[in-house]
C-alpha positions in Angstrom: 122.3 94.4 91.4 119.8 96.8 93.7 120.7 97.5 97.3 118.7 96.1 100.1 118.2 99.1 101.4 117.1 100.3 98.1 114.4 97.6 97.3 113.3 98.1 101.0 112.6 101.6 100.7 111.0 101.2 97.3 108.4 98.4 99.1 107.4 101.0 101.8 106.5 103.6 99.9 104.9 101.9 97.6 102.8 100.4 100.5 102.8 104.6 102.1 101.5 105.6 99.0 98.6 103.4 97.8 97.5 103.6 102.1 97.5 107.5 101.2 95.5 106.6 98.1 93.0 104.7 99.4 92.5 107.0 102.4 91.6 110.3 99.5 90.2 108.2 96.8 87.7 105.9 98.3 87.1 107.3 101.5 87.7 111.0 100.8 89.5 111.4 104.5 93.0 112.3 102.9 95.9 111.5 105.8 98.8 113.8 104.8 98.9 117.0 102.7 99.7 116.9 98.6 103.0 118.1 99.6 103.8 115.2 101.6 101.9 112.5 99.1 103.8 114.2 96.2 107.5 114.1 97.6 106.8 109.6 98.5 105.7 109.4 95.0 108.6 111.8 93.4 111.2 109.9 96.0 109.9 106.8 94.4 109.9 107.3 91.1 113.4 108.6 91.3 114.2 104.8 92.6 112.2 102.7 89.7 114.1 105.1 87.3 117.8 104.1 88.7 116.4 100.6 88.8 113.8 99.4 86.5 113.8 96.2 87.5 112.3 97.5 90.6 108.9 98.8 88.6 105.8 96.3 89.9 102.2 96.3 87.5 101.3 97.1 90.9 103.6 99.9 91.7 101.5 103.3 92.4 103.8 104.9 89.5 101.9 102.5 87.3 98.3 102.9 88.1 96.3 106.1 88.4 95.1 105.7 92.1 92.6 105.0 93.8 89.4 103.0 93.1 85.9 103.0 92.9 83.0 102.9 95.7 80.9 99.6 95.6 77.8 101.7 96.9 77.4 103.0 93.4 77.3 101.2 89.9 80.2 101.3 88.2 81.1 102.2 84.2 84.0 102.1 82.4 85.1 105.4 81.6 85.8 104.9 77.3 88.5 107.4 77.9 90.6 107.0 81.1 90.3 110.3 83.1 94.5 110.5 83.9 95.9 112.8 86.7 98.6 114.7 85.8 102.0 115.2 86.8 102.4 117.7 90.1 105.8 120.2 89.9 105.9 121.3 93.4 108.7 123.8 92.9 106.2 126.9 93.7 108.7 129.2 92.4 108.4 130.5 88.6 111.5 127.7 88.0 108.2 125.0 88.0 106.7 126.3 84.8 110.2 126.9 83.2 111.2 123.1 84.0 107.9 122.4 82.2 108.7 124.0 78.9 111.9 122.7 78.9 110.8 118.9 79.2 108.0 119.9 76.3 110.3 121.7 74.3 112.9 118.7 74.8 110.6 115.9 74.0 109.0 118.2 70.6 112.9 118.2 69.1 112.1 121.9 69.6 116.1 124.2 69.7 116.2 128.3 70.6 115.5 128.9 67.0 112.1 127.6 67.3 108.9 130.1 68.2 107.6 129.5 72.0 105.2 126.4 72.5 101.7 127.6 72.8 100.2 126.6 75.7 96.4 127.0 78.0 97.1 127.9 81.2 94.3 127.4 84.0 93.2 126.6 87.6 93.6 124.1 89.8 90.3 123.7 91.3 89.8 121.9 94.7 86.6 119.1 94.4 85.8 116.4 92.8 86.4 115.0 89.2 83.2 114.4 87.7 82.9 112.8 83.2 79.6 114.3 82.0 78.3 112.1 79.0 76.2 113.9 76.7 74.5 112.0 73.9 72.7 113.6 71.0 73.2 116.6 73.7 71.4 115.5 76.4 72.8 114.2 79.2 72.9 110.5 80.0 75.3 109.8 82.6 77.5 111.4 84.7 80.4 109.4 86.6 83.4 109.7 89.5 87.4 109.4 88.0 87.4 106.3 90.1 90.8 104.6 89.6 91.2 105.9 86.3 90.0 103.2 84.2 86.6 102.6 86.4 84.4 105.2 88.2 81.0 105.5 89.9 77.7 106.5 88.2 76.3 109.6 90.2 74.0 111.0 87.4 71.0 111.6 89.8 73.4 113.5 92.3 74.6 115.9 89.4 71.5 115.9 87.5 71.1 118.1 91.5 74.0 121.0 90.3 72.1 123.3 88.5 75.3 124.7 87.1 75.5 121.2 85.0 73.2 121.8 81.2 70.8 119.0 81.3 70.8 119.5 77.5 73.4 121.4 75.7 72.1 124.8 74.2 73.1 123.7 70.6 71.0 122.6 67.7 73.9 120.5 66.1 75.0 118.7 69.1 77.9 116.2 68.9 76.6 112.3 68.8 78.8 111.6 71.7 80.6 114.6 73.9 82.0 113.7 77.0 82.4 116.7 79.3 84.8 116.5 82.3 85.5 119.0 85.3 85.2 119.8 88.6 82.0 119.6 91.4 82.8 122.2 93.5 81.3 124.5 96.3 81.9 128.2 96.3 83.4 129.2 99.7 80.7 132.1 99.9 77.9 129.1 100.0 79.8 126.9 102.0 79.6 129.7 104.6 76.1 130.1 104.4 75.4 126.4 104.3 76.9 125.9 107.3 75.7 129.3 108.9 72.4 127.1 108.4 73.0 124.1 109.6 74.5 125.9 113.2 71.5 127.8 113.4 69.2 124.2 113.0 71.9 122.7 115.8 72.7 120.0 112.2 76.4 118.8 111.5 78.2 121.1 109.1 80.4 120.7 106.3 84.6 120.4 107.4 85.4 122.2 104.0 84.6 123.2 100.7 86.3 120.1 99.0 84.5 117.9 101.3 81.7 119.5 101.3 81.8 118.6 97.5 83.1 115.5 97.2 80.7 113.9 100.4 78.0 115.4 98.1 78.1 113.8 95.0 78.7 110.3 96.7 75.4 110.7 98.8 73.2 107.7 97.6 69.9 109.9 98.2 70.2 112.6 95.9 68.2 114.5 97.7 71.0 115.2 100.1 72.7 116.3 97.6 70.0 118.9 96.4 70.4 120.5 99.6 74.1 121.3 99.0 75.2 124.3 97.1 77.1 122.8 94.4 78.6 124.6 91.2 80.6 122.9 88.2 83.4 123.9 85.9 84.4 121.6 82.6 88.7 121.8 81.8 88.5 119.4 79.2 86.9 116.4 77.1 86.5 112.9 77.2 85.1 111.0 74.2 84.1 112.5 71.4 82.3 111.4 68.3 80.6 112.5 64.9 81.7 116.6 66.0 82.1 118.2 62.4 84.7 120.7 62.7 86.0 119.8 65.9 88.3 122.3 68.0 92.2 121.3 67.0 92.9 123.2 70.2 92.0 123.1 74.4 91.1 126.4 74.3 89.2 126.4 71.0 87.8 123.3 72.7 86.4 125.3 76.1 84.9 128.0 73.9 83.2 125.5 72.1 81.9 124.5 75.7 80.9 128.0 76.7 79.1 128.4 73.5 77.2 125.3 74.0 76.5 126.3 78.0 78.6 124.3 79.9 80.2 126.6 82.7 83.9 127.0 81.9 86.0 129.6 84.4 87.2 132.6 82.9 90.5 132.6 84.9 92.2 131.1 81.9 94.7 132.3 79.2 96.6 131.5 76.1 100.2 131.7 76.6 103.4 131.7 74.6 106.3 130.3 76.3 107.5 130.0 79.6 107.7 133.7 80.2 103.8 133.7 79.7 103.3 131.2 81.8 105.1 132.4 84.8 102.7 135.5 84.7 99.9 133.8 84.8 101.3 132.0 88.2 102.0 135.0 89.5 99.3 136.8 88.7 96.7 134.1 89.8 98.8 133.7 93.4 98.4 137.9 93.9 94.6 137.6 93.2 94.3 133.6 94.9 92.4 135.2 98.3 90.2 137.0 96.5 88.7 134.2 94.4 85.3 133.3 95.0 86.3 129.3 95.8 89.3 127.7 96.5 92.4 126.5 94.2 96.1 125.1 95.3 97.7 125.5 92.1 97.5 126.4 88.0 97.6 123.8 85.4 99.8 124.3 82.1 98.8 122.0 79.1 99.8 122.2 75.7 96.9 123.9 73.4 96.7 122.3 69.6 95.7 118.8 70.1 98.3 117.4 67.2 101.0 118.2 69.8 99.3 117.0 72.6 99.1 113.3 70.9 102.9 113.4 69.5 104.2 114.1 73.5 101.6 110.8 74.6 102.1 109.9 77.9 103.8 108.3 80.8 102.4 105.1 82.4 99.6 107.6 84.7 100.4 111.4 83.2 100.7 113.4 80.1 103.3 114.8 78.7 101.6 117.8 77.8 100.3 118.5 81.1 101.4 119.6 84.7 100.1 121.0 87.6 101.9 123.9 89.3 101.1 124.1 92.9 101.2 127.5 95.2 103.5 127.7 98.2 101.3 126.0 101.3 100.1 128.1 103.5 100.5 128.1 107.2 99.1 129.4 110.8 100.1 128.7 114.4 98.3 126.6 116.6 98.4 124.1 120.0 99.0 120.6 120.2 96.6 119.6 122.6 97.2 115.6 122.6 99.2 113.0 120.3 97.1 109.6 119.9 97.5 106.7 117.1 95.1 105.6 114.9 95.5 101.2 113.0 95.8 100.7 109.6 95.4 97.7 108.0 99.1 96.6 108.0 98.8 97.4 112.1 101.2 100.4 111.4 100.3 102.8 114.8 100.5 106.6 113.1 100.3 108.8 115.5 98.3 111.5 114.6 98.3 115.2 116.6 95.6 117.2 117.8 95.3 119.9 117.3 93.7 123.4 118.9 91.6 124.2 116.2 92.9 126.4 113.6 91.9 128.3 109.9 94.6 127.0 107.7 93.8 128.4 103.8 90.0 128.5 104.1 89.9 125.0 106.3 89.5 124.4 109.9 92.1 122.1 111.0 91.8 120.2 114.5 94.2 117.0 113.0 97.7 116.3 111.6 99.4 113.5 110.9 103.0 112.8 112.8 103.5 109.6 110.3 105.7 107.8 112.5 108.2 107.9 115.9 111.5 109.4 113.5 109.2 112.2 112.5 108.1 112.9 116.2 111.6 112.9 117.0 113.2 114.4 114.3 110.3 117.7 114.8 110.2 117.0 118.4 107.0 117.7 118.7 105.1 117.8 122.6 102.0 118.0 124.0 101.7 121.5 124.7 104.2 122.7 121.9 102.8 126.0 120.0 103.7 124.3 115.9 104.0 125.7 112.8 100.9 123.8 110.8 101.1 123.7 106.9 98.0 123.2 104.2 98.7 121.8 101.2 95.8 121.7 99.6 93.9 118.6 101.7 92.5 117.9 104.8 94.8 116.8 106.9 97.6 119.4 106.9 101.8 118.8 108.2 103.1 120.4 110.8 106.2 122.1 109.9 108.1 123.1 112.8 107.9 123.4 116.3 108.0 127.1 118.6 110.5 126.3 120.8 110.5 129.5 122.7 106.8 129.2 123.4 106.8 125.4 124.9 105.5 125.5 128.5 107.7 125.0 131.3 108.5 122.8 132.7 109.5 121.0 129.3 106.7 118.7 128.5 108.3 114.7 128.2 109.0 113.6 124.7 106.3 111.5 123.3 107.2 107.8 122.5 104.8 106.0 120.6 105.7 102.5 122.7 105.5 103.8 126.0 102.0 105.3 125.7 100.8 102.6 123.8 102.3 99.2 124.6 99.3 97.2 123.8 97.4 98.3 120.5 94.0 100.4 121.3 92.3 98.9 119.3 93.0 94.8 120.3 94.8 95.1 123.7 98.0 93.0 121.6 101.6 93.3 121.9 103.4 96.5 119.9 106.6 96.0 118.4 108.9 98.2 116.7 111.1 96.0 114.3 114.4 96.6 113.8 115.6 99.6 110.8 111.8 99.7 110.6 110.4 103.1 111.4 107.0 102.2 112.2 105.3 100.6 115.4 103.1 97.7 114.5 100.2 95.3 116.3 100.9 92.0 116.3 97.3 91.1 116.5 97.1 90.5 112.7 93.9 89.0 111.4 92.9 89.3 115.1 92.7 93.1 115.7 89.6 94.7 114.4 91.3 97.5 113.0 93.6 95.7 110.6 90.4 92.9 110.1 88.6 95.4 108.2 91.5 96.5 105.5 92.3 93.2 105.4 89.0 91.6 104.5 88.6 94.5 101.7 92.2 93.5 100.2 90.8 89.9 100.7 87.9 90.5 98.5 89.5 93.2 95.9 89.1 92.9 92.3 92.8 91.9 91.4 92.7 89.2 94.4 89.5 87.1 95.6 87.3 89.7 93.6 84.0 89.2 95.2 82.2 92.2 93.8 79.9 93.9 95.9 81.5 93.8 98.9 82.4 97.0 99.7 83.8 99.1 103.1 80.0 99.6 104.5 79.6 96.1 104.4 82.7 95.1 105.7 82.1 97.5 108.4 78.7 95.5 109.2 79.6 92.3 109.0 83.3 93.5 111.4 80.9 95.6 114.2 78.3 92.6 114.7 80.7 90.1 114.9 79.6 87.9 111.7 83.2 88.2 110.3 86.4 88.1 112.2 89.1 86.1 109.4 88.2 85.7 105.6 87.5 82.3 105.9 84.6 83.3 107.4 82.6 84.7 104.8 82.7 81.4 103.4 80.1 81.0 106.2 77.6 83.3 105.8 74.2 82.4 104.5 72.0 84.7 102.8 69.6 85.2 105.7 72.5 87.1 107.5 73.3 89.0 104.7 70.0 89.8 104.3 69.8 91.4 107.8 72.3 94.0 107.2 71.7 97.8 106.4 71.1 98.3 103.0 70.8 94.8 101.9 67.7 93.2 100.4 67.2 89.6 99.7 68.3 90.3 96.3 71.6 92.0 97.0 72.5 89.4 99.7 72.0 86.7 97.1 74.1 88.4 94.1 77.0 88.5 97.3 76.6 85.0 98.3 77.0 83.9 94.2 80.0 86.5 94.2 81.3 84.5 97.1 81.1 81.3 96.2 82.1 81.8 92.8 85.1 83.3 94.6 86.2 79.8 96.1 87.7 78.9 92.3 90.7 80.6 92.1 94.6 81.2 91.2 97.5 80.4 93.1 98.5 83.9 91.9 95.3 85.7 93.4 95.0 83.9 96.7 99.0 84.4 97.8 98.2 88.0 96.5 94.8 88.1 98.9 96.4 86.9 102.1 98.3 90.7 102.2 102.0 89.6 103.3 103.4 92.5 103.4 106.1 93.4 101.0 103.9 90.9 98.4 102.2 92.4 95.8 100.1 91.5 93.0 103.6 90.8 90.4 105.4 88.9 93.2 102.7 87.0 94.1 102.6 85.5 90.5 106.3 85.1 90.2 105.9 83.0 94.0 102.8 80.6 92.3 104.5 80.2 89.1 108.1 79.0 91.1 106.2 77.0 93.8 103.3 75.7 92.4 101.9 75.1 95.2 100.6 76.7 98.3 102.4 73.7 100.7 105.5 74.3 98.7 105.3 78.1 99.4 104.5 77.5 103.0 107.7 75.3 103.4 110.3 77.7 101.6 113.2 79.0 103.8 114.7 82.1 103.1 117.0 81.1 100.7 114.4 79.0 98.3 112.4 82.0 98.5 115.4 84.3 97.4 115.7 82.4 94.7 112.5 83.9 93.4 112.9 86.7 91.0 112.8 89.6 92.0 112.3 88.5 95.6 114.9 89.9 97.9 116.0 89.2 101.7 113.1 92.0 102.8 110.1 90.1 101.1 112.0 86.9 102.1 111.5 87.7 105.4 108.0 89.2 105.2 106.9 85.8 103.2 108.7 83.6 106.3 107.5 85.7 109.4 103.8 85.4 107.8 103.5 82.1 107.8 105.2 81.4 111.2 102.2 82.8 112.4 100.3 79.7 113.8 97.1 82.5 113.6 97.8 82.9 109.3 98.1 78.9 108.9 94.7 78.5 110.8 92.9 81.2 108.4 94.6 79.2 105.0 93.3 76.3 106.8 90.3 77.0 107.4 89.9 78.7 103.6 91.0 75.5 102.1 88.3 73.7 104.3 85.7 75.8 103.0 86.1 75.1 99.6 88.3 77.7 98.5 90.7 75.8 95.5 93.4 76.8 92.8 95.3 74.4 90.3 98.9 73.1 91.3 101.6 72.2 89.8 104.9 71.2 90.1 106.2 74.8 90.0 109.6 76.2 88.1 112.1 76.1 90.4 114.4 77.7 87.9 113.4 80.4 85.3 112.2 78.3 82.3 110.9 79.2 79.0 111.9 81.2 75.4 111.1 84.8 77.2 113.5 83.7 80.7 115.0 86.7 82.0 113.5 88.8 78.7 111.4 92.3 79.3 108.6 92.9 76.7 106.3 96.1 76.8 103.0 96.1 75.0 101.2 99.4 72.8 98.8 99.5 70.5 95.7 97.5 70.1 96.7 93.8 69.0 93.9 92.1 66.2 93.0 89.6 68.3 95.2 89.2 71.7 93.8 91.3 74.7 96.7 93.4 76.4 96.0 91.0 79.7 96.2 87.7 77.2 99.4 88.6 75.8 100.9 89.6 79.2 99.9 86.1 80.4 101.3 84.2 77.4 104.6 86.6 78.1 104.6 85.8 81.9 104.0 81.8 81.8 106.9 81.5 79.1 109.2 83.4 81.9 109.3 86.7 80.6 108.4 90.4 82.4 105.8 92.5 80.9 107.1 96.3 81.9 105.4 99.3 81.1 107.9 101.8 80.1 110.3 100.8 76.9 114.1 101.9 77.7 117.5 100.2 76.7 116.9 97.0 78.4 113.8 96.3 76.8 114.0 93.2 75.1 110.8 93.4 72.4 108.1 95.7 72.1 105.3 94.4 70.6 103.2 96.7 68.8 99.4 96.8 67.2 97.5 99.3 65.5 97.9 102.8 66.8 101.0 102.4 68.6 102.0 105.6 69.8 104.9 107.0 71.8 106.5 103.7 73.1 106.8 101.7 69.5 108.5 105.7 68.3 110.8 105.3 71.4 111.3 101.5 70.3 112.6 102.7 67.3 114.9 105.3 68.3 116.3 102.9 71.0 116.7 100.5 68.0 114.9 97.9 70.0 113.2 94.5 68.5 109.3 95.3 67.6 107.3 92.1 67.1 103.8 92.2 65.5 101.6 89.5 67.1 101.9 87.3 64.4 105.9 87.6 65.6 105.4 87.5 69.4 103.4 84.0 68.5 106.1 82.8 66.8 108.3 83.7 69.4 106.5 81.9 72.1 105.7 78.7 69.6 109.7 78.4 69.5 109.7 77.5 73.6 108.4 73.8 72.5 111.2 73.6 70.1 
């Protein structure tokens, strides 16, 4: 039985982490430091490890954060661009802990020799995948959400460090080079000096300068920016006779092909040499010509990397070891708020400009009222600001002996902002919550834009082409106030928007029209009900069968649904108690949005009711999504990792570490035929 407070904390962490993921990966406007993000992520991981039943498919731990921008064509990565685990213990213990984990996973004892690693720098720029075919650069793409990235080939071609053709007479048939586009500090300063002299806008910092340049729609703008590139790994590789067997040899080969690779790298043996590398780079960090926020350790041999495998979103064979955050003193000049998609008013400290870790800092998030009270931050205070690798730093604490006299009053969000600064609606703080929220719902402009983006997202109503810039225009011009208004848009109105021609408008109209035919689960998820993610929406749709039944459900009715507790039930009831929400639902139905409905399954039914299955490898005929849908239709749950609580593992070809773990734990293993036989027995 999961304690109510633990379930609530997990839900709150998922919501906050996804909000930060969107700000960082999509908007390039981080709202918290890396250190704080890592703390939140590790707290959620710890909760889900202790209570595996809390793991949901839409949890940030189950995916690589982030998504591709609609402004660029998209491409699916042949090999996913996964992120790596962050070790935030900045002492030598961080390196030793990684080595201990690797040795344990490989089954090594103290008598076995040290593991060979490759140690390199963790650059502060934008991850890029370069695809070479027959030695010629044919495609460049951003990481995106790890599975799908943005095609930025023309912009990357302007980066002089990136070779357009590999320098070899016998290139691999396909070679994907992964690396970082970054901006050197001296290039950054020279560029900003020229901009200031010309009276033009300057760049905020080298990281955003690199990311923003690559994401410019006009390649001519990117060409004016002084960008550099370092390779740090490989993606898909085909047709490379005698391909390297170690990571270090692969990087050496890239150097031979004319691809830039940072010279600050080393093959290390065992934990002691990792510790030495970390300390050496730390001593020279400020003298490096570019920004880094840590170093990266990778098991050097590719066969050992394959043996170690992955933990859902991260390789077991690599880790990013951070450095201590850099700190400076500055003064809080004001505190105001930003209103988020869910109506949360996030307090932001406006700071006297201060240079921290290569960045001029003017803002710092204060998270919520509890954080303000805990640190006792007041306007006029001198504060310690820490930059932990991101644009928005954190306030570590207040230097109270420097507080002005008489003392400034304590800052209270409800007193300073009794109404929402965006829409004028009342602001409330619900019992048991740290967040202060606007009650404007779908009527609040700040919430409206993000609610529309969520509504149109791929796993919700899947309206392709409706990205953030279009939503900004639709809302700012008063064309759309609620999701229902999307279905009233005509082609003429869309064609009149910036960057929209007749063909683009027609394509968007077609996507909007196609979205009218959906599923109940997608529609529930699209409504953006607080605490209701994709998995919960599926459970609700399966249980109730119709939207009217869900709307009429009491909290007790809702808690009969799998994985729905009192917090989620309360959120759903409160959502449908709001007349304006019901009005939007009615208008959506009137506009023709529809889905199949049935009587629902009021009690868990099916041969797999209460069973947890894990899918691994490639099945002969079923896709992963089809297999998952069939399992869920039979009442089962599909998890991302194997544990003692797993009932079955369905294994296809090239099954990896999950199969090995299932065998070690004695979990029953099925092939596709076995799964189909099990599912067929449901009707007998």
